[in-house]
N, C-alpha and C positions, 0 to 999 in steps of 0.2 A: 544387479542391473548395470549395464554399461553407462558411462558418463560422457557419451558423445554429445555434441551440440544439439543434434536432433532430438535425442531422448530427453535431455535437460529442458529443452524448449517445450516439448510435449508435456512434460510434468508442469512446467510454468503455465502452460495454457489451461490445464486442469485447475490450477489455483486461480487463474484469471476468471474462469467460469464462476467459481464460488465468490470471488471478490466482487463480481458485478452485482451481486445481491445488495451490496453496500449502497450503490448509487441508486438503485430502484427503491429500496426501502427507506433510505434517507429522504428521497424526494417525496415519497408517500407521507412520511412524518411531517415534512415541511408544509405540504399542501393541507394537511389536517391541523396545522397550527402548533405543532410541537417545537420546542426551543432546541436549537442546534447543540447547546451545551450538554443537554441530557442525552442526545443522540450519540455524542462523542464519549462522554465520561462513563455513561452506563454500560457502553459496550465493553470497556476494559474492566469494569466491575464484574460483569457476567463472565468475561473471559478468565479472570482470576479464580472465580468459583468453579467454572467448568474444568479448566485446566488443572487446578489444584486437586479436584476429585479424581480426574483421569490419571494424574501422576501417582497419586496414593494407591489407586486400584492397580495400576500396571507396574509400578516400580517399588511400591511399599512406602510406609510412613518414614523410614529412615532416610530414603532418598529425598523425599520431600523436605525433611528436616535439613538435609545437606544443602538444598537449594536456598532455603531461608538463611542458612549460615553463610553461603556464598554471597547472597545479597548484602547482608550486614557487613561482611568482610570488605567488600568492594562497592559500598553503597554509592559513593560519588560517581563511579563509572556507570553503574546501572541506572542511576537517576539521570545522569547526563544523556546516555544513549537512549534510555527509555523515553525521556521527555522530548528529545529531538525526533527520534525515529517513529515513535508511536503517538506521543501527546501532541506536539505541534503539527505534525503531518495530518492527523485525523481531525483535530479541531478546525484547521483551515479548510479541509474538505467539506466538513459538515456545515460550516459557515457559508461556503459557496453554494452548497446544495439547497440552501434555504430559498434562493432566488433564481436558480438556473436549472434547466431540465437535466435529469440524471445522466442521459447519454452525452450531453455536451460536457458535463463535469468529467465524465469518464474519458471522453476524447481529449480534453485539455490536460487531464492527469497524465497522459502519455508523454508530456514534457519531462517526466521523470526518466525517460529513456536517455535523453540528451543530458539531463542533470546527473545521471549516474556516471556518464562518461567523464564529466568534469570532476566528480567526486573520486573516481578511480584514478584519474590523472593526478589529482592533488595528493593521493596516497602513493604516488610513484609508479603507478601501473602504466604500461605502454599499450595503447589502443591502436589497432591497425587503421589506416586511413579509410579503407572501405567500410569499416564499422561506423565511423563518423559519417560517411556519405549516406549509409542506409538510415542512420538515426536522423539525419537532416531531412531525408525524404519523409519519414514519419512526422517530423516536426512541421514540414510544409502541409501535410495532411491535417494536422491539428489546427494550424492557422486557418485553413479553408473552412473547417468545421465551425470555428468561432466567427469567421466572417459571414457565414450563412445565417448567423443569429442576430446580426445587427438590425435587421428590419423587424424582429420580433421582441427585442429586449431594449431596456434602457441602456444607452451606450455607456454612461458613467458607471452604472452598476456592473455591467458585463465586464468592463476593463478592470474594475476593482476585484471582481471574482477571479479573473485571469491572474491577476497579481497574487492573490491568496494561493491559488493552485500552483503557481510557479514556486512560491516559497515552500509549499508542501512537497513539491516534486524534488526539491533539494534535501529536505529534512528526512524523508523516508530512506533513500539510499545512504545518506550520511550516518544515520543511526544504526542501520544494519551493517554498514561497512566497518564501523567501530568494533562491533562484535567479531566480525570476520578477521580483523587485524589482531584483535586480542587472542583469538583462537590460534593464529599463526605467530604468536609471541612477538609482536611488534614492540620495539623499545618504547618505553613511556606509558604502556598500557599494562594493566594487571594480568598476571598469568592465571588463566581460568582452566579448571580441570577439563580434560577431554570428555569425560563422562557427561559433562554439562554441554559443552559446545557441539558435541555430536548428537545431542538430543534436541530436535526442533521444538518439541513441546516445552522443554525446560527453558530454552532461550526465550520463547514467546512469554512464558510465565514471568521470567525475570524482567523482561523489557516492559511488560504490562505493569508489574509492581513498581518499576522505576518511574513510570509516567504519572503516578498518583500525586506526587507533590505539585505537579503542574495543574492537575484538575482541581486541587484544593485552592490554589491561587486564583484560577479562573472563576471558581464559584463565588469568591468574594469580590471579583471585579465586575461581574454582570448580575443584573437583576433578573433572575430566572424564577418562573413559577413552578409548581409541582408538576411532574410529568403525568400525562394521562395513562389510563390502562392500556390503550392502544399503542402508545409510544413505548411503554415497558415491554409489551409482547414483541413489537417490531424490532426493537433494539436487541432483545434476547435472540431473535432469529438471526439478525446480523452477526451477533457475537459467535453464534454456533457456525454459521456458513462461512463467514469471512475470517473470524478470529481463530476458532478451533480447527476448521478444515483448511481454509485457504492459506493462511499465514504459515503454519508449519510445513505445508506442502511446498510453498514458495521457498522458504528458508532451507528445506531439505535440498531442493534443486541447487540453490546457491552454495550450500555446503559441499555438494558433490562437484561443483565447478572448480577445476584445478588450474585454470588459466584466466587472465583478465578478459580475454575474448569471450570465453564461455560465461563469465560473470555478466558481461554486458549483454550477451544473447538471452540469458535467463531474464534479466531485467526487461529486455525488449519484448519478451513473450507476453508481458502484461498488457500490451496493446490490444490483445484479444478481449479485454474487458469492454471495450467500446462496442463491439458487435453484440456481445451478450447483453450489455446494458440497454442498447437500442432495441433489441428484440423483446426484451422483458418489459420495457416501458411502453412499447407499442402494444404488446399483448395484454398487460395487466392494468396499465394506466390510461390507455386510449390515446397515447401521444401521437402526434402527426409524424409522418415520415419526413426525413430531411429533404430539402430542395436539392437541385442539381449541384449546387456548390458544396453542400454538405456531403452528398454522396461522393463527389470527387475527392473530398478530403478523406472520407472513409476508405475509398479505393487506394489512395496513396499510403495510408497507414498499413493496409494489408500488403501492398507491394513492398514497402520497406521491411516489414516483418518477414515476408516470404523470402526476400532476397538475402536477408541476414541468415536465415535457416539454410538456404541453398549454398551460398558461397562459403559459409563457415564449415560445411561438410565436404568441400572439395578437397 
């Protein structure tokens, strides 16, 4: 398969479709009274189980054993990247979903597009000015979506949720970029076997395993009740759709990106989550449609994404 920007962004949009289930189901869990900690931590417990079985079936037990050995050999790196890229990112998103509509969380999450540009720049990548421009158009759309919610939400809570999502927006690309840099033998990072870095399921497994120290710490920091049967089922569905399907697909596209511009474009494709989440929430949860300000924001997000696809293929 060619690794043109269009193809990579198309793959990214497929992952965005599966990722959107996270916002819909997490909102469902929150409405039913489920605690955000279990929504976050159980997802990665399920992912370890599902991915572990998949890896053993497809690659054999010796390969699975090599993954465990890789984790133990470079456990500091995997705990750091997993806690940032998977743990902090998802804990903050689940916390925000407890008091905000899923499609609004999905829209605000698109701040990761701008955040990823800062992360790439911090790692010495050169981003074209027009890519920044398109990302800022998407950012403007995200801002309008949130402004549309001021009449429906507690202002203080809304602003705090936005702050949480901003932090999550930086955590996700930072954790993933650490793995990308290690794959490309960046000085100061461990040298990881290409049989691992080229396998998206293996990377997700190791990052999930690396996030567990954070979940243990959070368990003792918060007073959480026992998760309900409904929450256990919903989180399992999230783990399959978002963790087993969406994340490896997204990381596959990122792995195929051979320029900083393509990396940024793959990250930008995740703005498709907003449309998918809005449609799902209206269809399954009976959510109201956005007002004109909200629709204007969604329109800008689509324009920014489309412009990035078009001009990066010129």
